[in-house]
VOPAGU-2260 file (C-alpha; in pm, 1 decimal, decimal comma):
REM VOPAGU-2260
SITE   aa  ch    i         X         Y         Z
SITE  UNK   A    0       0,0       0,0       0,0
SITE  UNK   A    1     101,7     359,8     -26,4
SITE  UNK   A    2     146,6     569,8     285,9
SITE  UNK   A    3    -169,4     758,9     187,4
SITE  UNK   A    4    -367,2     436,0     162,4
SITE  UNK   A    5    -235,0     331,5     501,6
SITE  UNK   A    6    -343,2     667,0     649,1
SITE  UNK   A    7    -693,2     621,5     513,0
SITE  UNK   A    8    -717,5     260,9     629,7
SITE  UNK   A    9    -595,1     337,8     982,8
SITE  UNK   A   10    -747,8     685,5    1026,5
SITE  UNK   A   11    -420,8     857,6    1118,2
SITE  UNK   A   12    -260,2    1173,1     983,1
SITE  UNK   A   13      17,9    1164,8     727,4
SITE  UNK   A   14     264,9    1295,1     986,6
SITE  UNK   A   15     174,1    1016,3    1227,2
SITE  UNK   A   16     202,4     757,6     950,5
SITE  UNK   A   17     542,3     889,2     840,9
SITE  UNK   A   18     669,7     867,3    1198,0
SITE  UNK   A   19     538,6     513,2    1239,0
SITE  UNK   A   20     680,6     400,3     906,5
SITE  UNK   A   21    1019,7     552,7     987,0
SITE  UNK   A   22    1032,1     347,8    1308,9
SITE  UNK   A   23     920,2      30,1    1130,6
SITE  UNK   A   24    1181,9      79,2     858,0
SITE  UNK   A   25    1450,1     132,8    1124,5
SITE  UNK   A   26    1348,2    -198,7    1284,5
SITE  UNK   A   27    1351,2    -373,8     942,8
SITE  UNK   A   28     981,9    -460,6     966,9
SITE  UNK   A   29     878,1    -274,5     650,2
SITE  UNK   A   30    1047,2    -144,8     337,1
SITE  UNK   A   31     958,8     149,9     119,1
SITE  UNK   A   32     993,0     107,7    -257,9
SITE  UNK   A   33     902,8     330,4    -552,9
SITE  UNK   A   34     582,9     231,4    -731,0
SITE  UNK   A   35     663,0      43,2   -1052,0
SITE  UNK   A   36     400,3     232,3   -1253,4
SITE  UNK   A   37     397,2     576,8   -1092,6
SITE  UNK   A   38     742,4     670,1    -965,7
SITE  UNK   A   39     595,8     955,8    -760,9
SITE  UNK   A   40     435,8     701,6    -527,0
SITE  UNK   A   41     613,0     497,4    -263,2
SITE  UNK   A   42     482,6     152,8    -173,2
SITE  UNK   A   43     520,3      12,6     177,0
SITE  UNK   A   44     563,3    -362,9     219,5
SITE  UNK   A   45     617,2    -586,7     518,9
SITE  UNK   A   46     950,3    -764,6     538,0
SITE  UNK   A   47     956,8   -1136,2     617,8
SITE  UNK   A   48    1019,7   -1047,5     983,2
SITE  UNK   A   49     739,5    -791,7     975,4
SITE  UNK   A   50     500,1   -1052,0     836,0
SITE  UNK   A   51     609,9   -1302,0    1101,6
SITE  UNK   A   52     542,9   -1050,9    1377,9
SITE  UNK   A   53     203,5    -951,1    1238,9
SITE  UNK   A   54     103,5   -1317,5    1208,8
SITE  UNK   A   55     218,1   -1386,0    1566,2
SITE  UNK   A   56      32,6   -1082,8    1700,8
SITE  UNK   A   57    -286,1   -1182,7    1520,0
SITE  UNK   A   58    -259,7   -1539,4    1653,0
SITE  UNK   A   59    -212,1   -1408,1    2007,5
SITE  UNK   A   60    -513,0   -1177,9    1966,5
SITE  UNK   A   61    -731,6   -1464,2    1843,3
SITE  UNK   A   62    -630,0   -1681,4    2138,8
SITE  UNK   A   63    -700,5   -1397,0    2380,7
SITE  UNK   A   64   -1040,9   -1325,8    2226,1
SITE  UNK   A   65   -1129,5   -1695,5    2231,9
SITE  UNK   A   66   -1040,9   -1718,8    2600,5
SITE  UNK   A   67   -1249,1   -1410,3    2671,3
SITE  UNK   A   68   -1552,2   -1542,3    2484,0
SITE  UNK   A   69   -1527,7   -1879,5    2658,4
SITE  UNK   A   70   -1629,4   -1697,5    2977,8
SITE  UNK   A   71   -1975,8   -1634,9    2830,3
SITE  UNK   A   72   -2247,0   -1898,7    2833,4
SITE  UNK   A   73   -2332,8   -2043,2    2490,4
SITE  UNK   A   74   -2660,4   -1849,0    2474,2
SITE  UNK   A   75   -2478,3   -1518,1    2530,0
SITE  UNK   A   76   -2219,7   -1604,8    2262,9
SITE  UNK   A   77   -2502,4   -1678,4    2018,8
SITE  UNK   A   78   -2666,7   -1341,8    2094,2
SITE  UNK   A   79   -2332,4   -1164,9    2056,0
SITE  UNK   A   80   -2269,2   -1340,8    1724,5
SITE  UNK   A   81   -2610,2   -1231,2    1595,5
SITE  UNK   A   82   -2556,8    -872,4    1710,4
SITE  UNK   A   83   -2211,7    -854,2    1547,8
SITE  UNK   A   84   -2351,3   -1003,3    1225,8
SITE  UNK   A   85   -2622,0    -732,5    1224,2
SITE  UNK   A   86   -2361,1    -463,0    1286,7
SITE  UNK   A   87   -2145,7    -590,4    1002,7
SITE  UNK   A   88   -2443,5    -601,3     767,4
SITE  UNK   A   89   -2540,7    -245,8     863,0
SITE  UNK   A   90   -2191,9    -111,2     793,7
SITE  UNK   A   91   -2168,1    -294,8     460,9
SITE  UNK   A   92   -2466,3    -115,3     308,8
């Protein structure tokens, strides 16, 4: 994605995104490369290590959410599932 696309997707300012990307580049978690079609644009891509860390963080989040939801009785989980499905449908219109 471009930095602008990342700003839009994450709802942060361009200055905030630049600062975050600078730190991620310094830690070798992302790279910036010129766009192959439009040289004025810069594409941001995860490195292999960046991808590994994102995958690990997502896995940890899913485990944590699963453990949290296990605390609810089945009937409450079913109601929550229905409510979230309705919310998703409403935002997809």
